MIRODREN-194248 format. One record per atom (N, C-alpha, C): x, z, y; residue number from 1; atom name. Coordinates in Angstrom, 2 decimals, padded with zeros to 5 digits, m for minus. Layout:
BEGIN
<pt X="X" Z="Z" Y="Y" n="NUM" atom="CA"/>
...
This chain:
BEGIN
<pt X="240.22" Z="363.13" Y="080.74" n="1" atom="N"/>
<pt X="240.51" Z="361.52" Y="081.92" n="1" atom="CA"/>
<pt X="240.88" Z="363.06" Y="082.90" n="1" atom="C"/>
<pt X="240.60" Z="364.32" Y="083.10" n="2" atom="N"/>
<pt X="240.49" Z="365.05" Y="084.81" n="2" atom="CA"/>
<pt X="242.04" Z="365.58" Y="084.14" n="2" atom="C"/>
<pt X="242.07" Z="366.36" Y="082.67" n="3" atom="N"/>
<pt X="243.10" Z="367.25" Y="082.07" n="3" atom="CA"/>
<pt X="244.20" Z="366.68" Y="082.85" n="3" atom="C"/>
<pt X="244.36" Z="365.37" Y="082.04" n="4" atom="N"/>
<pt X="245.39" Z="363.88" Y="081.91" n="4" atom="CA"/>
<pt X="245.94" Z="364.34" Y="083.48" n="4" atom="C"/>
<pt X="244.89" Z="363.57" Y="084.55" n="5" atom="N"/>
<pt X="245.13" Z="363.90" Y="085.65" n="5" atom="CA"/>
<pt X="246.08" Z="365.04" Y="086.29" n="5" atom="C"/>
<pt X="245.54" Z="366.25" Y="086.08" n="6" atom="N"/>
<pt X="245.83" Z="367.29" Y="086.39" n="6" atom="CA"/>
<pt X="247.37" Z="367.16" Y="086.14" n="6" atom="C"/>
<pt X="247.60" Z="367.08" Y="085.10" n="7" atom="N"/>
<pt X="249.18" Z="367.65" Y="084.42" n="7" atom="CA"/>
<pt X="249.88" Z="366.45" Y="084.92" n="7" atom="C"/>
<pt X="249.59" Z="365.01" Y="085.63" n="8" atom="N"/>
<pt X="250.31" Z="364.57" Y="086.21" n="8" atom="CA"/>
<pt X="250.79" Z="364.71" Y="087.65" n="8" atom="C"/>
<pt X="249.39" Z="365.13" Y="088.17" n="9" atom="N"/>
<pt X="249.48" Z="365.62" Y="090.14" n="9" atom="CA"/>
<pt X="250.76" Z="366.93" Y="089.31" n="9" atom="C"/>
<pt X="250.84" Z="367.71" Y="088.01" n="10" atom="N"/>
<pt X="251.70" Z="368.97" Y="088.27" n="10" atom="CA"/>
<pt X="253.06" Z="368.43" Y="088.47" n="10" atom="C"/>
<pt X="253.40" Z="367.31" Y="087.34" n="11" atom="N"/>
<pt X="254.93" Z="367.12" Y="087.47" n="11" atom="CA"/>
<pt X="254.97" Z="366.60" Y="088.52" n="11" atom="C"/>
<pt X="254.15" Z="365.60" Y="088.96" n="12" atom="N"/>
<pt X="255.00" Z="365.07" Y="090.25" n="12" atom="CA"/>
<pt X="255.27" Z="366.06" Y="091.41" n="12" atom="C"/>
<pt X="254.23" Z="366.89" Y="091.64" n="13" atom="N"/>
<pt X="254.29" Z="367.86" Y="092.54" n="13" atom="CA"/>
<pt X="255.85" Z="368.59" Y="092.45" n="13" atom="C"/>
<pt X="256.35" Z="368.73" Y="091.24" n="14" atom="N"/>
<pt X="257.35" Z="369.55" Y="090.48" n="14" atom="CA"/>
<pt X="258.39" Z="368.60" Y="090.76" n="14" atom="C"/>
<pt X="258.35" Z="367.23" Y="090.23" n="15" atom="N"/>
<pt X="259.60" Z="366.39" Y="090.58" n="15" atom="CA"/>
<pt X="259.97" Z="366.27" Y="092.35" n="15" atom="C"/>
<pt X="258.78" Z="366.41" Y="093.00" n="16" atom="N"/>
<pt X="259.35" Z="365.86" Y="094.75" n="16" atom="CA"/>
<pt X="259.30" Z="367.13" Y="095.37" n="16" atom="C"/>
<pt X="259.01" Z="368.34" Y="094.78" n="17" atom="N"/>
<pt X="259.31" Z="369.54" Y="095.74" n="17" atom="CA"/>
<pt X="258.30" Z="369.85" Y="096.24" n="17" atom="C"/>
<pt X="256.58" Z="369.43" Y="095.78" n="18" atom="N"/>
<pt X="255.66" Z="369.50" Y="096.82" n="18" atom="CA"/>
<pt X="254.66" Z="370.98" Y="096.33" n="18" atom="C"/>
<pt X="254.79" Z="371.88" Y="097.11" n="19" atom="N"/>
<pt X="253.96" Z="373.14" Y="096.75" n="19" atom="CA"/>
<pt X="252.88" Z="372.77" Y="097.15" n="19" atom="C"/>
<pt X="252.18" Z="373.12" Y="096.60" n="20" atom="N"/>
<pt X="249.99" Z="372.65" Y="096.53" n="20" atom="CA"/>
<pt X="249.35" Z="373.52" Y="095.33" n="20" atom="C"/>
<pt X="248.27" Z="373.91" Y="095.77" n="21" atom="N"/>
<pt X="247.51" Z="374.72" Y="095.31" n="21" atom="CA"/>
<pt X="246.24" Z="374.05" Y="095.45" n="21" atom="C"/>
<pt X="245.79" Z="373.37" Y="094.09" n="22" atom="N"/>
<pt X="244.58" Z="372.61" Y="093.64" n="22" atom="CA"/>
<pt X="243.03" Z="373.33" Y="094.17" n="22" atom="C"/>
<pt X="242.29" Z="373.16" Y="094.66" n="23" atom="N"/>
<pt X="240.48" Z="373.84" Y="094.96" n="23" atom="CA"/>
<pt X="240.15" Z="372.40" Y="094.30" n="23" atom="C"/>
<pt X="239.76" Z="372.47" Y="093.20" n="24" atom="N"/>
<pt X="239.34" Z="371.45" Y="093.03" n="24" atom="CA"/>
<pt X="237.61" Z="371.24" Y="093.69" n="24" atom="C"/>
<pt X="236.85" Z="370.20" Y="093.23" n="25" atom="N"/>
<pt X="235.74" Z="369.86" Y="094.01" n="25" atom="CA"/>
<pt X="234.72" Z="370.62" Y="093.09" n="25" atom="C"/>
<pt X="233.91" Z="371.26" Y="093.59" n="26" atom="N"/>
<pt X="232.70" Z="371.98" Y="092.40" n="26" atom="CA"/>
<pt X="231.67" Z="371.08" Y="091.94" n="26" atom="C"/>
<pt X="231.23" Z="369.97" Y="092.40" n="27" atom="N"/>
<pt X="231.01" Z="368.39" Y="091.55" n="27" atom="CA"/>
<pt X="231.91" Z="368.06" Y="090.65" n="27" atom="C"/>
<pt X="231.44" Z="368.15" Y="089.53" n="28" atom="N"/>
<pt X="232.41" Z="367.47" Y="088.46" n="28" atom="CA"/>
<pt X="232.89" Z="365.81" Y="088.81" n="28" atom="C"/>
<pt X="231.78" Z="365.04" Y="089.33" n="29" atom="N"/>
<pt X="232.01" Z="363.82" Y="089.67" n="29" atom="CA"/>
<pt X="233.05" Z="363.55" Y="090.62" n="29" atom="C"/>
<pt X="233.38" Z="364.39" Y="091.64" n="30" atom="N"/>
<pt X="234.14" Z="364.40" Y="092.43" n="30" atom="CA"/>
<pt X="236.02" Z="364.83" Y="092.34" n="30" atom="C"/>
<pt X="235.89" Z="365.22" Y="090.96" n="31" atom="N"/>
<pt X="237.32" Z="365.84" Y="090.74" n="31" atom="CA"/>
<pt X="238.11" Z="364.48" Y="090.36" n="31" atom="C"/>
<pt X="237.79" Z="363.93" Y="089.76" n="32" atom="N"/>
<pt X="238.98" Z="362.86" Y="089.33" n="32" atom="CA"/>
<pt X="239.09" Z="361.85" Y="090.84" n="32" atom="C"/>
<pt X="238.38" Z="361.50" Y="091.73" n="33" atom="N"/>
<pt X="239.08" Z="361.00" Y="092.99" n="33" atom="CA"/>
<pt X="240.18" Z="361.63" Y="093.53" n="33" atom="C"/>
<pt X="239.49" Z="363.24" Y="093.68" n="34" atom="N"/>
<pt X="240.15" Z="363.97" Y="093.94" n="34" atom="CA"/>
<pt X="241.41" Z="364.35" Y="093.77" n="34" atom="C"/>
<pt X="241.87" Z="363.68" Y="092.29" n="35" atom="N"/>
<pt X="242.78" Z="364.02" Y="091.73" n="35" atom="CA"/>
<pt X="243.95" Z="363.08" Y="092.45" n="35" atom="C"/>
<pt X="243.18" Z="361.88" Y="091.85" n="36" atom="N"/>
<pt X="243.61" Z="360.19" Y="092.55" n="36" atom="CA"/>
<pt X="244.29" Z="360.20" Y="093.25" n="36" atom="C"/>
<pt X="243.44" Z="360.66" Y="094.69" n="37" atom="N"/>
<pt X="243.95" Z="361.03" Y="095.74" n="37" atom="CA"/>
<pt X="245.40" Z="361.67" Y="096.37" n="37" atom="C"/>
<pt X="245.03" Z="363.13" Y="095.57" n="38" atom="N"/>
<pt X="246.54" Z="363.97" Y="095.58" n="38" atom="CA"/>
<pt X="247.15" Z="363.51" Y="094.79" n="38" atom="C"/>
<pt X="247.29" Z="362.64" Y="093.58" n="39" atom="N"/>
<pt X="248.37" Z="362.11" Y="093.23" n="39" atom="CA"/>
<pt X="248.77" Z="361.13" Y="093.90" n="39" atom="C"/>
<pt X="248.95" Z="359.98" Y="094.59" n="40" atom="N"/>
<pt X="248.93" Z="358.71" Y="095.92" n="40" atom="CA"/>
<pt X="249.29" Z="359.74" Y="096.81" n="40" atom="C"/>
<pt X="249.01" Z="360.88" Y="097.35" n="41" atom="N"/>
<pt X="249.69" Z="361.47" Y="098.33" n="41" atom="CA"/>
<pt X="250.77" Z="362.07" Y="097.69" n="41" atom="C"/>
<pt X="251.47" Z="362.73" Y="096.67" n="42" atom="N"/>
<pt X="252.81" Z="363.17" Y="096.11" n="42" atom="CA"/>
<pt X="253.57" Z="361.63" Y="095.87" n="42" atom="C"/>
<pt X="252.91" Z="360.20" Y="095.33" n="43" atom="N"/>
<pt X="253.38" Z="359.78" Y="095.33" n="43" atom="CA"/>
<pt X="254.18" Z="359.11" Y="095.90" n="43" atom="C"/>
<pt X="253.70" Z="358.91" Y="096.99" n="44" atom="N"/>
<pt X="254.20" Z="358.29" Y="098.64" n="44" atom="CA"/>
<pt X="255.36" Z="358.99" Y="099.35" n="44" atom="C"/>
<pt X="255.23" Z="360.78" Y="098.23" n="45" atom="N"/>
<pt X="256.80" Z="361.26" Y="098.86" n="45" atom="CA"/>
<pt X="257.61" Z="361.28" Y="098.01" n="45" atom="C"/>
<pt X="257.52" Z="359.80" Y="096.87" n="46" atom="N"/>
<pt X="258.82" Z="359.60" Y="096.18" n="46" atom="CA"/>
<pt X="259.68" Z="358.80" Y="096.17" n="46" atom="C"/>
<pt X="258.97" Z="357.77" Y="097.85" n="47" atom="N"/>
<pt X="259.98" Z="357.03" Y="098.16" n="47" atom="CA"/>
<pt X="260.75" Z="357.89" Y="099.73" n="47" atom="C"/>
<pt X="260.28" Z="358.78" Y="099.73" n="48" atom="N"/>
<pt X="261.39" Z="359.53" Y="100.03" n="48" atom="CA"/>
<pt X="262.00" Z="360.45" Y="099.80" n="48" atom="C"/>
<pt X="261.88" Z="360.77" Y="098.62" n="49" atom="N"/>
<pt X="262.14" Z="362.29" Y="097.94" n="49" atom="CA"/>
<pt X="262.94" Z="361.42" Y="097.42" n="49" atom="C"/>
<pt X="263.10" Z="360.24" Y="096.42" n="50" atom="N"/>
<pt X="263.27" Z="359.61" Y="095.55" n="50" atom="CA"/>
<pt X="264.72" Z="360.22" Y="095.08" n="50" atom="C"/>
<pt X="265.53" Z="360.78" Y="095.77" n="51" atom="N"/>
<pt X="267.02" Z="360.85" Y="095.55" n="51" atom="CA"/>
<pt X="267.09" Z="362.41" Y="095.00" n="51" atom="C"/>
<pt X="265.92" Z="363.10" Y="095.01" n="52" atom="N"/>
<pt X="266.22" Z="364.27" Y="094.55" n="52" atom="CA"/>
<pt X="265.18" Z="364.40" Y="092.91" n="52" atom="C"/>
<pt X="264.96" Z="363.40" Y="092.62" n="53" atom="N"/>
<pt X="264.17" Z="363.60" Y="091.38" n="53" atom="CA"/>
<pt X="264.97" Z="363.24" Y="089.84" n="53" atom="C"/>
<pt X="264.26" Z="363.61" Y="089.29" n="54" atom="N"/>
<pt X="265.78" Z="362.99" Y="087.87" n="54" atom="CA"/>
<pt X="265.47" Z="361.25" Y="087.60" n="54" atom="C"/>
<pt X="266.58" Z="361.29" Y="087.11" n="55" atom="N"/>
<pt X="266.61" Z="359.64" Y="087.07" n="55" atom="CA"/>
<pt X="265.28" Z="359.45" Y="086.21" n="55" atom="C"/>
<pt X="265.02" Z="359.97" Y="084.63" n="56" atom="N"/>
<pt X="264.20" Z="359.32" Y="083.84" n="56" atom="CA"/>
<pt X="262.97" Z="359.58" Y="084.39" n="56" atom="C"/>
<pt X="262.34" Z="360.65" Y="085.74" n="57" atom="N"/>
<pt X="261.21" Z="360.76" Y="086.40" n="57" atom="CA"/>
<pt X="260.78" Z="359.76" Y="087.27" n="57" atom="C"/>
<pt X="261.99" Z="359.14" Y="087.63" n="58" atom="N"/>
<pt X="261.47" Z="358.33" Y="088.82" n="58" atom="CA"/>
<pt X="261.02" Z="357.01" Y="088.61" n="58" atom="C"/>
<pt X="261.60" Z="356.25" Y="087.37" n="59" atom="N"/>
<pt X="260.57" Z="355.08" Y="086.97" n="59" atom="CA"/>
<pt X="259.30" Z="355.12" Y="086.82" n="59" atom="C"/>
<pt X="258.93" Z="356.49" Y="086.06" n="60" atom="N"/>
<pt X="257.85" Z="356.69" Y="085.75" n="60" atom="CA"/>
<pt X="256.84" Z="357.13" Y="087.00" n="60" atom="C"/>
<pt X="257.25" Z="357.56" Y="087.95" n="61" atom="N"/>
<pt X="256.73" Z="358.02" Y="089.23" n="61" atom="CA"/>
<pt X="256.43" Z="356.71" Y="089.75" n="61" atom="C"/>
<pt X="257.29" Z="355.59" Y="089.73" n="62" atom="N"/>
<pt X="256.92" Z="354.41" Y="090.33" n="62" atom="CA"/>
<pt X="255.95" Z="353.14" Y="089.64" n="62" atom="C"/>
<pt X="256.15" Z="353.00" Y="088.50" n="63" atom="N"/>
<pt X="255.24" Z="352.73" Y="088.06" n="63" atom="CA"/>
<pt X="253.20" Z="353.44" Y="088.64" n="63" atom="C"/>
<pt X="253.40" Z="354.94" Y="087.99" n="64" atom="N"/>
<pt X="252.28" Z="355.33" Y="088.30" n="64" atom="CA"/>
<pt X="252.01" Z="354.90" Y="090.03" n="64" atom="C"/>
<pt X="252.66" Z="354.71" Y="090.76" n="65" atom="N"/>
<pt X="252.10" Z="354.55" Y="091.70" n="65" atom="CA"/>
<pt X="251.63" Z="353.17" Y="092.07" n="65" atom="C"/>
<pt X="252.19" Z="352.12" Y="091.12" n="66" atom="N"/>
<pt X="251.85" Z="351.05" Y="091.33" n="66" atom="CA"/>
<pt X="250.17" Z="350.94" Y="090.25" n="66" atom="C"/>
<pt X="249.35" Z="351.34" Y="089.53" n="67" atom="N"/>
<pt X="249.07" Z="351.73" Y="088.91" n="67" atom="CA"/>
<pt X="247.92" Z="352.78" Y="089.81" n="67" atom="C"/>
<pt X="248.22" Z="353.14" Y="090.72" n="68" atom="N"/>
<pt X="247.30" Z="353.71" Y="091.63" n="68" atom="CA"/>
<pt X="246.37" Z="352.62" Y="092.73" n="68" atom="C"/>
<pt X="247.57" Z="351.93" Y="093.02" n="69" atom="N"/>
<pt X="246.84" Z="351.25" Y="094.11" n="69" atom="CA"/>
<pt X="245.44" Z="350.26" Y="093.57" n="69" atom="C"/>
């Protein structure tokens, strides 16, 4: 699950031009919640930067945002 979330975060950051350096929490149980929080922050940028996203990426980002609620 963690690797999947890292890949999603990476793809969203690239799509939204968000320059991010991730330092995962040292406790393993805190990593997934941290990644989900960062994904939500990045998805919030989708509504502001939607015009910069690839047409095929935008619907996926919107679905992920709905799932993250």
